[in-house]
N, C-alpha and C positions, 0 to 999 in steps of 0.2 A: 614634210618642210613646205610644200606649197600651200598647204592649207592654212598654217601658221601664218604664213607670208598672206594670204588672202584675209586673215583676221587683223593683221596688223594695218594692211592697206585700208581696211574698211574702218579701222579705229581712226586712222590718222584723216580718213575723208570726212568723218563724222566732227572731227574737232576743227575743222578748216572753217575760214569764214561764210561757206554757205551754210552752217548750222547759223550763224547769225542772220543770215536773210531769212533763214525759216522762222527764226523768232519774230522777224518783224511783220511778216506775212498778217494780214487783217485775221484770217482765220486761227491761225494759232495765238494771236494776242487775243481773241474771243473766247477760245479754249482755255488759256492760262487765267483769265479773268473768273473762270467758273471752274477751276481746277480742282478746288478744294470739295465740291460736291460732287464731282465728276468721279474723283476717287473714293470718294465715301461710298457712291452709287445705293443711295437710299430711296426707295420709292416716294417716300414721303418729303425728301427734299429735292430732287432731283428734276421737279418742275421748271423752276425757272432757267437750268440749261438748256433742257430741250425746247422751251420757248425762244430763248433766245437765238439759237441755231437756227430754228424755223422761221423767226421774223427777222433774221439778220440781212438779207437779201445777197448775201454772197454767194456766188454759185458753186463755192466748195461745200456749202453746210449739206445739200444733198448727199456728197459724199461720205463727208462725217457720219451724218445719221445711219446711212446705209451700213457703212463698215461697224459702227458703234452697235448697232442692233445685231449684227452677224459677227458679235464677238471677235472682230480684227483689229480693234482699235487698240494699241499699246502705248505706254509711257516708259521716256526714258527717265530712270530713277536719279540720275546726276544731273541732267540739264531741265528735266520736267516738261520736256517738250513731247508733244503727241505726234505721234505717225501711226499709218496702218501696216499691216504685215503680212507676209503669208510664211509658213513654218516650211524653212526647209528639209529639216529633220528634226528630230526630238531635241535637239540643243543648239539649233540654229535658225535664223529669223533672217528674211529677205526683206526690208524696210523701204518705205514710200512716204515721200511728202505729199501732206494734205494740200498745200497750197496748187502745186501745179501736176502734180500725181508722177513727179519723176521718182526714179529708184534711186536711195540714199545709198545703199551697200547690203551686204550680207553681213550680220553680227551674230555673237553670241548673246542668247534669250536672257542670259542671268544677269544683265544690268537692266532687263525691261519688265514691266509689270503690264498683263494682259487686262483690261477693262471686260468684266463679266455680268453684263445685266442680266438681271432676273425676266422672269416671264411679265411681271407688271410693267417697268421700266421698257422693256422690248416693245409691250403694248402703246406705251406712250409714244415713243419714237416712231412707231407705225401709223399711230394717228397724225404725229408731225409730218411724217413723209407724204401725208395724202397730198398737201397741197403745190409739193413738186409732181407728183404723178398726174394731178389735174392737165398738166401740159406736155405729158410726156408724148413723143411721136409715136408710142404705140399705142393703137386703139384699147387693145386690150388692158394696158396698164392703166388706162384713163378709166375704163369700167369698173375695175378694180377698185380704185380710188373711189369711185362713185357710190359702190358695195360698203366701201368702209365708211362712207360717211352717212349713209342709210342705217348702217347698223350702230354707231355712235357718232353723232353729230356733237360737234363742239363750236363756240362762237368764232374761234380762228378760222374755221372752215369757210365762212360767209363770204370774206372778203377773197379768199383764193378761189372761190367759186366765182365770184362776180370777175375776178381777172380773167378766168380762163374762158368765159363765154364769147368774147368777141373773136377769139382766135379758133374756137371750135368748128372743124368740117364737116365730121359725121353727124347727120341729121339725128338719127336716134340718140345719140349721147349729147347732142346739143338740148334735146327737148327735156332730156332727164336731167341734165346741168340747170335749166331754166325752172323747172318744177323743185328742182332741189333748193335752188337759191330762193324761191319764194317762201319754201316752208322754213327755210331757216331764217328768212327776214321775218316771219311770224313769231320766231322764237326769240331772236336776237337784234331785231332790226334796232337801230339808234333813233328814231323819231317815231311816233306813234302815227304819223301819215304814211309812212311808208309800211308799217305794220299792217296798216287798215288797209291799203291799196293791196297788199298781197291776200288779205283775206277775203277781199272781194273776188280776186281772181279765182278763187276756188269755190264761189257760190255755186251750190248744187252738184258738186263734185262729189263722187261715191269713194275715192280711195279711204282705204282704213289709215293711210299716213296722215291724212288731211285732219280726219277725226283726231288723230293721235297729238296732232300740233295744236289743235282748236280747242278741245275739252280741258288742257291745264289752264288756259287763259280765263276759264270760270270756276278756278278754284274758289272757293269760300271758306271763312272761318264763323262759326257763329257766335255772336256776341249778345249782350244784355244790357239794358239800361231802363233808367226809370222812364224817359219817354225818348221815340225815335227819333235819332239824329235825320239831320237834312244833308248830310254829306251825300254827293253823287256816285258813289261806290257802295250805296247800301241796296242788298237785294231784296228778295221777297222777306215778308215777315212770318216768323214760326208761331203757330198755337201749340203752348203744353199741353200734353196729352193727345197729340196727333201722332200718324204714324211718321211723321219728319222728325219731331222732337216729343221724347216721353216726359213726363212731369218729373221724374228722377234724374234724367239726365239734365232738365231745365234747372232743378233747385242746385244740383252737381256744379253746372256753369257760373250761378250765383256765388257759391262758395269759392271756387276758384278763383273769382274775381274780387273777392273778399267785400261781397255785398250781403253775406248772410252767414250765418253759424253753422259749423258743421253738424251733420245729423248722427245718429247714433241707432244702431239696430235694437231690433227689439230684445234680443238675447241678451247684448250687452248691458242695456238699460237694466234688465232684470237682473244680471249676475250684480251690477252696482248695488242695487236695492237690496239683495240677499246678502252682500258682504257689508252693509251699513244697518242692519235690523240690530237695534238695541232695546232689549226690555218689550219686544214685541210691538216696536214702534220703528218707524223711518222718519227719521226728522221730524220727530212730532206727530206722525200721520200712522193711525193704526195700520197694522199688516192688514187685518181682516177687510179693511175699506179698499184696498189695492185690486179689486176685482175688473175694474176698466181699465181701458188703454189713457184716459183723461186723468184718473186718479193717479196712475204710475207716472205720468208727466208730471204732475203736480208734486209728487213725492221727490222726482229726481231735480226739480227745480229749487226744490227747498234746499237740497243738498248741495247745489251748486251756488246757492246764495251763502250757504255757510264755507265754503272754499272747500269741500269734500270731494267733490268731483268737477270737472270740465264743464261748463255751461253748453248746451246743445239745442237745437231747435225743436220744439215738438211739431207735431203733423198739422196741427192749426197754423202755427207760425209759417210752417213751409207752404202750406195752400194760400197764406197772405202775402209771404214774400213773393210766389210766383206769380200770385195776381196782380200785384204792385209794380211787375217790370215788363219790359216788352222786350222780346225775343227775334233777333233778326241775321239775316246772313251779310256779310261784308265782302265783297270781291276783293281778294288778294293776289288773283294771277296777273292780272294785268290794270292798267288805268281803265277809267270808266268808259272811255270813248272807243277803246280797244274792245273792250268787253262787250258793248251794243255791237259792234261789227261781227264780234263772233258768234254771239246769240243771234243776230240774222241770218248769218251764213249757215251755222248748225241748224236752225230752222227750217232752211231751204232744204239744206242736204237730207234731214230727216225726212220732210216730206217726200223728195226723189227716192230716199230709201225703202220709204213704205211703198212707193209704185212699184219700185222693182222686185221687193219681197212680193207684193202680189204676183209679178209676173213670174219669179222663181217657183212660186207656189203652186201656179196655174201650170208650167213646164213640168213638176215633178206630178201634178195631177194628169197632165196627158201622157206622161211616160207611164204612169200606173193604169191608167184608162187603156193604153196599148196592148199592155201586159194581158191584161182581164180581156180585152178582146181577143187577142191571139189564144188564150185559154180559152175562150167561151165560144169560137165561131165552128168550130166542130160540134159542139152541144147544140148551137143554133141549128145543125141540120138534124142530128140524132134525136133531138128533142122538138127542137121548135118545127121543124118540117115533119119528121114521121112520128111526133109523140111519143117517142119512148125515154122513159125516166131511167138514162144510164149511170148508175153511181160509179161504175169503173171509168167514167172519161178521165179523170184525175190521172189514173194509173196509166192511159194510153199517154199522156203527156210525161211521166216518169220514164215511161218505156223509150220514147223518144230521146229524151235526156240521156238515158243511158246506152243509147245506140251512137249518140254522138261522142260519149266517153270512150266507147270501145273502138271507135272509128280513131279516136286521138292515139291509142295504145299503138296501132299500126302505121299512121300515117303523122309524123311529128309536125310536119308542116302545118300549122295552125289554121293557114286561109286555105289551102286544099282540102284539110281533113274537114272543115266547115261547109265546104263546098259539095263534099261527098256525104257528108253526114245528112244533109237536109232532105236528098230526094231517099236515101237509103233509109232513114226515119219512117218515112212518107210509106213505103214499102212493106217493113216491118210491121208497122202499127195498122197499115191496110190489111195485110194477111190478117193479123191478129183481130181486128175488127169483122172480117168476113166471116171468120173461122166462130167467131163469138155469136155471130147474128144466125148462121147455119145451126150451131149446135144448140143455142139457146132464146134467142130473142125472138126467131120466128115462130116459136110455139106460142109466145106469150102476147102477141099484137093484140090490143084492145084490152089487157088486162094489167094497170099501171101497177098495181099493188104486188103482183107476182114478179112483174119485171124489176121493180124497185128492190125487192128482196134478194132476188136472183143476182142481179148486176151487183149490188152491194156484197155478197158473198165471193163474188168474182174479184171484187175489187181487193178483199182482203186476202184472198188467195195470191193475186198477183203481186201483192206487198211482200209478203211471205217468200215468194220465189226470189223476189229482188234480193231480199235479205240473205238468204240462202246462197246465191250467186255471188253478190258485189259486198257483201257484208253490211252493217250498219253505220259504218262511218262514211261521211260526205265524201264524195269523189269530185275530183276535179274536172270541168269544163273548160278549158281555158280559150279566151277569145283571142283572135289574130292580134298581132303588134300594134294594125294600125286603128284598132279599138280601143287603145288604151289611151286614157286621160280624158279630158273633159274640152268642152267647147265653153270658153270662158269668155262671157260677154262683158262682164266687169266685175268689180269685185264682190256683189253680191248674187248675178244671175249666172249661171252657170248650169250645163248638160253635160252627162257623161255621153262618151260616143257609143257605147252598148246601148243606152236608152234611145239614140236617135235611131241604131239601126232597128232595133226592134220596131220603134214606131214606124220605120219606112217598110218594114217586113210586113206590120199589121195594115199598113194601106195596101201593100201588093197582094196580099191575101183577100183582102176587101175587094179590088178590081179582080182577082184569079175567082173568087165566089160569083161575082155578079157575071162574069163572062160565062162560066161554065153552066149557071141557071139560067141566062136569059140568051145566050147566044150558041150552045150545044144541045146535039138529039137528046144527051144525057140529061141536061136541064130541064129539057120540054119534057121528057118523060116522066121525071122525078115531079113535077108540077102537076103533070096530069094524074099520077099514082097519087098524089097527096089529095087532090081536090076531089076525083071520083074515081077509085080503083076499078069499079066495073066498067064504067064507060071508057077506061083507058085499055082494060083486058079485051073488050068489044074490037077497040081499035088497033088488036095486034100487039098490044103492049104487054111484055110479061111482067106484073106485079111483083112477083116472088123475086127475080132478077134485080129489079131496079131497087127494092128494098135493100136488098144485099149490098148492091155497088154502093146505095146513099150511105147507108151504114158504115161500109168500109172506106167510104171517100171522108165522111166527117171524123172517123178514127184518126185515117190520114192526117188530116189537117192537125189534128190533136197531136201526132207525134213531131209533125215538124215545129208547133208552138213548143214541145217540150224543148229541142235543141237551143231554140231561141231564148226561152226562160231559164234554161241550163247555163248559160252564158252570164245570166245575171245573178240567178239564185243557187242556192247548193243543190247539189244533186243528190238525194237519199230516195229510200223506197218510199218515205212517207211525202214526197215532194207533191204529189198530186193531192192530197187532201188539203193542202193549203190553198188550193185554187179551184177547187170541187164546189165549194159553197158560193163564192164570189161567182163563179161561173153560170151557176144556176140563178142567182139573181140578176145577173148580168142580162140572160136571156128572158126571165119573165119580167123584170123593169121595164125593159126594151119593148116587148111585145112579142110572143110566141110566133114562131114563124116568118119573122121580118128581118131581114139582114140589116137594113138600117135603121130598126129598132135596138138591134143587138148593139150596134155603134153607139146608139144615143145612150143605151144603158149604160154599157163599159164606161162612156164619158160621164155619166152624171154618177155612177157607183165610184169612181176614181176621184173625181173631184169631192164628193162627199167624204169619203175616207179621209183624203189629205186635209180637207177643211176641218174634220173635227179633230185629227191628228195637231193641227195648228192651234186649234182653241185647247186640245188637251194632250200636249206633247209628253208628259211623262208616263203616259198609261196608253199604247198603243192595244192592247186587250180591250180595254174600256172603250176607246175609240169605235172598233168594230163592232162592241155591243148596243152603242148606240148608233152606229149605220144600220145594223140590220133590225133594230126598232122603228128606224126612220121607215126603211123601207115597205116594213111591213105596215106601216100607217098610210104609205103610199099606195099601196097595193090595195087597201080598203076601199080608198077612193078612186083607183084607178086600176081595176082587177084584171083589165086585158092589157096593161102597160102602156107605153108611151104612144107607139103607134099600134094600133090594135088592126087584124085584119078583117076584112069585110065581104060581104057575099057569101059564095058557096067554102070556101077555102075557111073562113071562120066556122062555119058550122061543122066541117069535118072532123 
């Protein structure tokens, strides 16, 4: 009984003079004006209603749009008044007035219809809500509105942006708003002057959004005429038969403009002639004489004169028509003054883009050079200093990478695991290098061919051992989270943090190598044994021990390089073979036995490879082939490398 009484009270309240006041509210009158299309709820017709609400200036319009978008707007079937409602239960609604947000009452839902906009209409409503969100007190909502404009800008957003700029307090959002306002002005500005001013503001700007706004202004339509018009919106003149306009496209343009007769294909022409053979003749021409294209054109033209077939152009007429017309581009994206401003801005942008692309390519080349230097620095010791051709050097890199992978299996903290893996990889590969030197290399000094064959066999054996232990699938060596992402300088120039870390690591190892070789007893003894082992032995230095430690030191550095490279490249049993050739090229080109030469060699090889890849981006294998050929030629002219050793070291 109480529930029935509540229903009766709500119904009586709904029929009181308050409902008349609701009907008189401006927002309700606006809704009533568009009630027919609101109730129809069709995406093709709903636009005027959405625009009317968005541009009404009524404070209640935002509430209407939000409730409508969330499917919370209802209409009274009897009075036609619009309200928003909350469902109390399956059969009951709590309804509210759009004008002041006051609760009207709790009523049964039998007399109300719910407006259910589809996804397309909700998208239109969302676009209309942007102008309200631009001035929302919450900065997050304002940022969301700017995101929506960037995804799908409309002409109505320009005025809303301009209105919200003076009151914006957040500096970052203010800069975004000002940038978006200029971009929209380029597209929707009312006068050419304001569009040109907005374009000039972006002179040299590298943003992709700027080019996206400017390029449509340079849209053209290809036209043809007997003489070139003197209109200011005429662009370049096109030559038929060029890459920009083929002969066939030029004639098709004449046909579409009713400046020439249509063409017919050779197959269709032949079929028409065959269909009209009569007594061995076609239009009075003997079939036996139709052995040339010109003769067939004459026969077809005779049929056209008789009205048997439709008249078409011959090849000679095509050439004549094309030659007698001029073909040109007409700008259709903007008035001529705006087009000129856009062309100047794009030219400035393209120059800056080219410069930044060169910078980006240089950063890539430096990054690649640092990887090659890391891979080659150990070889610079074993081959450059000791003269040992170690074909298993790549496998020491592989062993270091797998050491990092195994460490990460036990230490899930990637930062800590890398810090542990670097010294552990050095110890593992140092031990492997010492073992290899004691068992094999020490018996083969000054016998390069035998050394090459022996180390090549060891290389194959180490690869197979790695396959047996870790399988053939690539294993992950995960970089710490702080190395994720890239350092983005602008829309063109960026470099990943991993590559920056490898570059820094290469510099650290350069400093370590120089310190060990120039500031430690080991380095002094290595240099002494390298230059004159007999004299070093007479001074109390054990050459056998120094050779062992030197080979182990070079192998240990290769292991650390493997950890660094593993963060960037795939870790497989064959990964060492990807770097052994470049490592030897780096040492040989730079100058055997000189660490500065190795650094210059890595830089040269890295820049050369990236430069060739830029010239031939579709074929990296060809790029490497060209690089090897170039280095072969380089060695022919400078066989001792960029920095050649002098004196007794060069003679050793």
